LOMI-765744 format. One line per 2 residues: their letters; for each residue x, y negated, z negated of N, C-alpha, C. Coordinates in Angstrom, 2 decimals. Layout:
<atoms>
A> X,Y,Z,X,Y,Z,X,Y,Z | ...
</atoms>
This chain:
<atoms>
MM> 23.49,42.64,-54.10,22.02,42.19,-53.40,21.30,41.33,-53.82 | 20.63,41.62,-55.05,20.23,40.86,-55.91,20.88,39.61,-56.13
LQ> 21.70,39.39,-56.41,22.45,38.18,-56.61,22.31,37.21,-55.20 | 22.51,38.00,-54.37,22.16,37.41,-52.65,20.81,36.73,-52.92
RL> 19.81,37.49,-52.91,18.45,36.92,-53.00,18.38,35.86,-53.74 | 18.88,36.33,-55.42,18.61,34.71,-56.36,19.12,33.60,-55.37
LL> 20.50,33.52,-55.15,21.17,32.42,-54.52,20.29,31.77,-53.23 | 19.85,32.75,-52.83,19.07,32.11,-51.40,17.75,31.47,-52.05
IV> 16.97,31.89,-52.67,15.98,31.51,-53.24,16.14,29.94,-54.31 | 17.27,30.12,-54.72,17.98,28.81,-55.38,18.02,27.76,-54.43
GL> 18.98,28.11,-53.18,19.16,27.33,-52.15,17.98,26.70,-51.58 | 17.31,27.57,-51.36,15.78,27.21,-50.84,15.37,26.08,-51.48
GL> 15.03,26.18,-52.83,14.40,25.24,-53.61,15.27,24.17,-54.04 | 16.45,24.01,-53.68,17.16,22.91,-53.68,17.05,21.85,-52.43
AL> 16.70,22.79,-51.02,16.57,22.27,-49.83,15.31,21.45,-49.97 | 14.05,22.14,-50.36,12.62,21.72,-50.42,12.75,20.53,-51.10
GA> 13.26,20.47,-52.38,13.66,19.44,-53.36,13.99,17.95,-52.73 | 14.95,18.01,-51.64,15.96,17.29,-51.18,14.55,16.59,-50.08
CG> 14.13,17.39,-49.62,13.06,16.73,-48.51,11.77,16.01,-49.30 | 11.54,16.23,-50.42,10.44,15.53,-51.30,11.35,14.23,-51.48
DS> 12.44,13.78,-51.49,12.66,12.29,-51.61,12.71,11.39,-50.74 | 12.87,12.27,-49.40,12.61,11.58,-48.00,11.21,11.21,-47.88
QE> 10.46,11.92,-48.06,9.09,11.46,-48.08,8.92,10.07,-49.24 | 9.38,10.44,-50.31,8.92,8.99,-51.35,9.61,7.63,-50.81
EL> 10.72,8.06,-49.88,11.15,6.74,-49.06,10.49,6.39,-48.33 | 9.96,7.52,-47.53,8.99,6.92,-46.15,7.99,6.30,-46.58
RS> 6.91,6.86,-47.99,5.95,6.18,-48.26,6.40,4.76,-48.90 | 7.52,4.43,-49.62,7.97,3.02,-50.09,8.08,2.13,-49.00
WM> 8.51,2.73,-47.78,8.80,1.61,-47.11,7.48,1.22,-45.95 | 6.58,2.38,-45.83,5.23,2.07,-45.47,4.47,1.16,-46.44
EQ> 4.67,1.23,-47.65,3.86,0.19,-48.40,4.34,-1.19,-48.16 | 5.70,-1.25,-48.14,6.27,-2.31,-47.73,5.90,-3.29,-46.58
QR> 5.95,-2.54,-45.48,5.74,-3.30,-44.56,4.17,-3.35,-44.47 | 3.46,-2.72,-45.21,1.66,-3.22,-45.09,1.89,-4.57,-45.78
AS> 2.34,-4.67,-46.90,2.21,-5.81,-47.82,2.90,-7.08,-46.86 | 4.06,-6.67,-46.02,4.70,-7.79,-45.34,3.68,-8.29,-43.82
TP> 3.01,-7.72,-43.52,2.35,-8.00,-42.54,1.05,-8.67,-42.89 | 0.89,-9.66,-42.14,-0.20,-10.59,-41.92,-1.44,-10.09,-41.60
LL> -2.70,-10.47,-41.95,-3.59,-9.72,-41.66,-4.29,-10.56,-40.53 | -5.28,-9.73,-39.42,-5.86,-10.79,-38.77,-7.12,-11.27,-38.99
RD> -7.25,-12.64,-39.25,-8.54,-13.15,-39.57,-9.68,-13.58,-38.53 | -8.88,-13.77,-37.37,-9.82,-14.35,-36.01,-10.75,-13.33,-35.72
KL> -11.82,-13.68,-35.36,-12.94,-12.85,-35.05,-12.52,-12.16,-33.26 | -12.64,-11.23,-32.98,-12.55,-11.04,-31.44,-13.59,-11.55,-30.59
PE> -13.23,-12.04,-29.17,-14.60,-12.69,-28.90,-15.67,-11.79,-28.09 | -16.80,-11.95,-27.86,-17.64,-11.05,-27.82,-17.23,-10.72,-26.47
PK> -17.63,-9.34,-26.16,-17.31,-8.62,-24.80,-18.28,-9.49,-23.78 | -17.74,-10.13,-22.48,-18.84,-10.83,-21.29,-19.90,-9.66,-20.65
RF> -21.00,-10.28,-20.76,-22.07,-9.50,-20.47,-21.87,-9.09,-18.87 | -22.17,-7.91,-18.38,-22.43,-7.42,-17.25,-23.61,-7.76,-16.15
EP> -23.23,-8.60,-15.34,-24.73,-8.65,-14.88,-24.40,-7.78,-13.36 | -25.11,-6.81,-13.17,-25.15,-5.89,-11.82,-25.42,-7.49,-10.54
FR> -24.72,-6.95,-9.45,-24.85,-7.89,-8.19,-25.60,-6.90,-7.41 | -26.29,-7.77,-6.50,-27.40,-6.88,-5.62,-26.68,-7.18,-4.22
YD> -26.04,-6.07,-3.44,-25.60,-6.69,-2.10,-26.49,-6.56,-0.88 | -26.86,-7.59,-0.35,-27.85,-8.05,0.83,-27.44,-7.90,1.98
NA> -27.48,-6.79,2.71,-26.91,-6.73,4.50,-27.79,-6.80,5.03 | -29.02,-7.59,4.97,-30.14,-7.34,6.02,-29.80,-7.66,7.11
GV> -29.03,-9.06,7.33,-28.64,-9.58,8.74,-27.24,-9.05,9.33 | -26.83,-8.06,8.63,-25.54,-7.57,9.13,-25.70,-6.16,9.45
AD> -24.96,-5.63,11.07,-25.20,-4.19,11.05,-24.21,-3.29,10.09 | -24.76,-2.20,9.84,-24.41,-1.18,9.18,-23.02,-0.47,9.79
PF> -21.98,-0.66,9.67,-20.72,0.16,9.99,-21.15,1.40,10.12 | -21.50,2.13,8.85,-21.72,3.57,8.69,-23.14,4.03,9.14
SP> -23.77,3.31,9.95,-25.02,4.07,10.46,-25.08,5.05,11.29 | -25.68,6.12,10.99,-25.31,7.31,11.95,-26.26,7.20,13.22
NK> -26.78,6.00,13.35,-27.73,5.68,14.62,-27.09,5.10,15.55 | -25.51,4.19,15.19,-24.89,3.61,16.20,-23.93,4.77,16.75
IT> -23.65,5.36,15.80,-22.69,6.62,16.60,-23.31,7.32,17.37 | -24.50,7.88,17.30,-25.39,8.86,17.99,-25.85,7.98,19.06
LA> -26.10,7.07,19.50,-26.45,6.23,20.72,-25.10,6.12,21.56 | -23.98,5.83,20.79,-22.87,5.40,21.68,-22.53,7.22,22.10
SD> -22.51,8.03,21.25,-22.38,9.65,21.72,-23.18,9.72,23.01 | -24.33,9.50,22.62,-25.19,9.89,24.04,-24.99,9.39,25.07
QP> -24.64,8.16,25.35,-24.38,7.57,26.65,-22.98,8.13,26.98 | -23.06,8.23,28.47,-21.46,8.89,29.09,-20.56,7.64,28.87
VA> -19.24,8.00,29.02,-18.45,6.59,28.90,-18.63,5.38,29.60 | -18.71,5.94,31.06,-19.28,4.80,32.16,-20.36,3.94,31.77
AR> -21.25,4.43,30.86,-22.51,3.70,31.30,-22.25,2.88,29.92 | -21.09,2.90,28.66,-20.96,1.96,27.72,-20.75,0.55,28.31
PT> -21.23,-0.33,27.21,-21.06,-1.83,27.77,-19.58,-1.86,27.91 | -19.11,-2.88,28.88,-17.97,-2.85,29.01,-17.31,-3.96,28.60
NG> -18.42,-5.12,27.78,-17.92,-6.64,27.73,-17.03,-7.09,26.59 | -16.23,-5.97,26.21,-15.16,-6.43,25.10,-13.87,-6.34,25.51
PR> -13.17,-6.54,24.75,-11.41,-6.27,25.29,-11.38,-4.72,25.69 | -10.63,-4.46,26.55,-10.05,-2.90,26.72,-8.75,-2.93,26.97
PD> -7.95,-2.03,26.79,-6.61,-1.91,26.85,-6.10,-1.69,28.39 | -5.36,-1.72,29.17,-4.97,-1.63,30.45,-4.40,-0.09,30.40
TN> -4.87,1.08,30.69,-4.30,1.92,30.52,-3.78,2.76,32.04 | -3.53,2.13,33.02,-3.25,2.13,34.64,-1.61,1.66,34.44
RR> -1.12,0.94,33.39,0.30,0.59,33.55,1.33,1.07,32.89 | 2.32,1.12,33.28,3.62,2.08,33.04,3.82,1.74,31.29
RE> 4.13,2.86,30.90,4.07,2.48,29.05,5.84,2.22,29.24 | 5.77,1.58,27.91,7.17,1.04,27.53,7.89,1.94,26.44
PL> 9.03,1.91,26.32,9.84,2.81,25.35,9.30,2.88,23.75 | 9.26,1.48,23.43,8.87,1.36,21.92,6.71,1.59,21.78
ES> 6.57,1.91,22.80,4.84,3.00,22.62,4.83,3.91,22.01 | 6.25,4.43,22.29,6.10,6.09,21.47,6.79,5.91,19.85
FP> 6.57,4.74,19.40,6.63,4.97,18.14,5.63,3.98,17.12 | 5.18,4.60,15.99,4.22,3.88,15.05,5.36,2.50,14.41
LD> 4.31,1.68,14.33,5.06,-0.02,13.86,5.43,0.41,12.92 | 5.35,1.42,11.74,5.80,1.48,10.63,7.48,1.99,10.57
NI> 7.83,2.76,12.09,9.19,3.05,12.01,9.95,1.89,12.81 | 9.49,0.56,13.24,9.86,-0.29,13.88,10.34,-1.04,12.83
RM> 11.42,-1.76,12.91,11.87,-2.76,12.10,12.63,-3.80,12.85 | 12.30,-5.54,12.68,12.79,-6.47,13.43,14.28,-6.57,12.45
VG> 15.25,-6.58,13.30,16.63,-6.76,12.54,17.39,-8.10,13.23 | 16.77,-8.69,14.43,17.35,-10.00,14.50,16.45,-11.00,15.31
HV> 17.16,-11.92,15.99,16.51,-13.05,16.95,17.12,-13.39,17.71 | 17.27,-13.83,18.86,18.08,-14.37,20.02,16.99,-15.42,20.83
TS> 17.63,-16.51,21.20,16.90,-17.59,22.04,18.16,-17.72,23.34 | 17.52,-17.75,24.18,18.37,-17.31,25.44,17.60,-18.03,26.56
GG> 18.15,-19.41,27.11,17.39,-20.13,28.42,16.17,-20.58,27.63 | 15.86,-20.81,26.48,14.29,-21.24,26.01,13.70,-20.37,25.65
QS> 14.00,-18.97,25.93,13.06,-17.85,25.57,13.35,-17.03,24.34 | 12.68,-16.60,23.19,12.58,-16.16,22.28,12.64,-14.91,22.61
YA> 13.97,-13.86,22.02,13.76,-12.27,21.99,13.77,-12.22,20.73 | 13.39,-11.17,20.39,13.43,-10.31,19.07,14.14,-8.85,19.07
LL> 14.96,-8.30,18.35,15.58,-7.34,18.21,15.07,-6.39,17.33 | 14.64,-5.36,18.01,13.49,-4.35,17.13,14.57,-2.83,17.24
QV> 14.76,-2.64,16.01,15.31,-1.33,15.94,14.34,-0.33,15.77 | 14.81,1.20,16.14,14.06,2.36,16.14,15.15,3.19,15.83
EA> 15.37,4.00,14.67,16.16,5.17,14.45,17.82,4.40,14.41 | 18.52,4.50,15.55,19.77,3.68,15.61,19.90,3.13,16.74
VV> 18.75,2.82,17.84,18.61,2.02,18.82,18.01,0.65,18.46 | 18.73,-0.26,19.12,18.16,-1.29,19.20,17.75,-1.99,20.28
YQ> 16.31,-2.55,20.37,15.74,-2.97,21.80,15.45,-4.47,21.32 | 15.57,-5.22,23.14,15.67,-6.21,22.94,13.78,-6.49,23.43
VR> 13.36,-7.42,23.18,11.65,-7.76,23.40,11.23,-9.10,23.23 | 10.32,-9.33,24.25,9.56,-11.00,24.02,8.07,-10.80,24.45
VG> 7.54,-11.83,24.41,6.03,-12.00,24.40,5.97,-11.32,25.66 | 4.68,-10.08,25.66,4.26,-9.47,26.70,4.88,-8.00,26.70
NY> 5.28,-7.86,26.09,6.03,-6.67,25.73,4.94,-5.60,25.01 | 5.02,-4.41,25.44,4.26,-3.52,24.40,5.17,-2.64,23.43
VG> 4.32,-2.49,22.24,5.10,-1.59,21.02,4.16,-1.01,20.28 | 4.14,0.26,19.81,3.37,0.92,19.06,2.65,1.71,19.84
PH> 1.77,2.65,19.34,0.56,3.54,19.89,-0.67,3.05,20.07 | -0.94,1.86,19.50,-2.18,1.29,20.16,-2.09,0.26,20.80
FG> -1.91,0.45,21.84,-1.72,-0.63,23.14,-1.02,-1.95,22.54 | -0.16,-2.17,21.13,-0.32,-3.22,20.85,1.20,-4.08,21.93
RI> 0.55,-5.48,22.41,1.29,-6.46,22.85,1.71,-7.57,22.05 | 3.06,-7.88,22.33,3.59,-8.80,21.35,3.19,-9.90,22.06
VK> 2.60,-10.95,21.31,1.92,-12.22,21.35,2.99,-13.51,20.82 | 3.61,-13.34,19.94,4.36,-14.17,19.31,5.62,-13.71,18.95
VT> 6.96,-14.32,19.23,8.07,-14.32,18.50,8.82,-15.70,17.61 | 9.13,-15.48,16.81,9.81,-16.62,15.90,11.01,-15.80,14.97
ES> 11.76,-16.87,14.42,12.94,-16.21,13.77,12.77,-15.25,12.85 | 11.53,-14.83,12.28,11.38,-14.26,10.90,10.27,-13.06,11.13
EV> 9.56,-13.09,12.68,8.49,-11.97,12.53,8.52,-11.94,14.18 | 7.59,-10.57,14.35,6.86,-10.33,15.60,5.58,-10.48,15.38
TV> 4.64,-10.99,16.40,3.29,-11.06,15.96,2.84,-9.92,17.22 | 2.24,-8.95,16.72,1.49,-8.17,17.91,-0.20,-7.89,17.78
RE> -0.61,-7.99,18.91,-2.05,-7.72,18.93,-2.26,-6.30,19.62 | -3.22,-5.46,18.43,-3.20,-4.13,19.29,-4.88,-3.60,19.44
MV> -4.96,-2.85,20.07,-6.41,-2.68,20.37,-6.48,-1.02,20.00 | -7.66,-0.95,19.08,-8.34,0.32,18.50,-9.38,0.37,18.64
QD> -10.04,1.86,18.72,-11.19,2.26,19.14,-11.98,2.77,18.00 | -13.20,2.27,17.84,-14.06,2.87,16.77,-14.46,3.87,17.07
GA> -15.73,4.49,15.96,-16.15,5.67,16.08,-17.20,5.64,17.24 | -18.05,4.54,17.73,-18.55,4.77,18.94,-17.89,4.34,20.13
GE> -16.70,4.31,20.19,-15.97,4.24,21.26,-15.68,2.78,21.70 | -16.13,1.64,21.09,-15.66,0.07,21.42,-14.76,-0.19,20.94
WA> -13.70,-1.19,21.91,-12.74,-1.46,21.51,-12.58,-2.78,20.82 | -11.50,-2.79,19.57,-11.43,-4.23,18.91,-10.13,-4.13,19.00
ER> -9.66,-5.60,18.91,-8.28,-6.25,18.56,-7.88,-6.32,17.31 | -7.02,-6.07,16.89,-6.33,-6.54,15.56,-4.96,-7.08,15.66
EN> -4.60,-7.66,14.78,-3.13,-8.37,14.45,-2.38,-7.84,13.77 | -1.04,-7.62,13.91,-0.06,-6.76,12.71,1.01,-7.44,13.15
AL> 1.91,-7.17,12.24,3.33,-8.28,12.60,4.71,-7.21,11.87 | 5.69,-7.40,12.66,6.74,-6.88,12.20,7.55,-8.22,11.83
RL> 7.99,-8.10,10.40,8.95,-9.10,9.87,10.00,-8.58,9.69 | 11.36,-9.84,10.00,12.70,-9.66,9.64,12.83,-9.01,8.33
AE> 13.97,-7.54,8.80,14.18,-7.16,7.54,15.16,-7.68,6.95 | 15.00,-7.60,5.51,15.74,-8.44,4.55,17.52,-8.04,4.85
GT> 17.93,-8.94,4.22,19.36,-8.39,4.40,20.17,-8.59,6.04 | 19.38,-8.66,6.88,20.01,-9.01,8.38,19.73,-10.28,8.73
K> 19.43,-11.24,7.97,19.17,-12.77,8.56,21.02,-13.18,8.50
</atoms>
């Protein structure tokens, strides 16, 4: 039992002694790397001085004004101004209006009789559309069809209940041309 302890202590001593050698090798390698690395003599440029910018929006209507929303919500819908674009809510809805534009992919283009058609895919179904068809949930109407994209003009309503137009595009999916 005593002999085993003695052998264990001697073995641990040898193992620890071997670790000391690797540290010395590491130190010599680090010294060698320091000696071979050139020093940086150039001064770093001074940082640019920050100059605050004052945003002056005196002549522009504040889109986040609570007064605008309050005034719009106090008026009945029929009394609100109607001098802007408005969607046609009385027309029959088309199948592609049930899907968001993010789920619709343009997979092809066809020209027949001088008329350009786009091939739009939703899930596993491909639809043939042309200028004047509606797509997407925001009353999106196709206004232009080219070989590489379909331009859609959507009608969106702001917090005050006013309608505005925005353009979006469906581009030909890569690898389908």
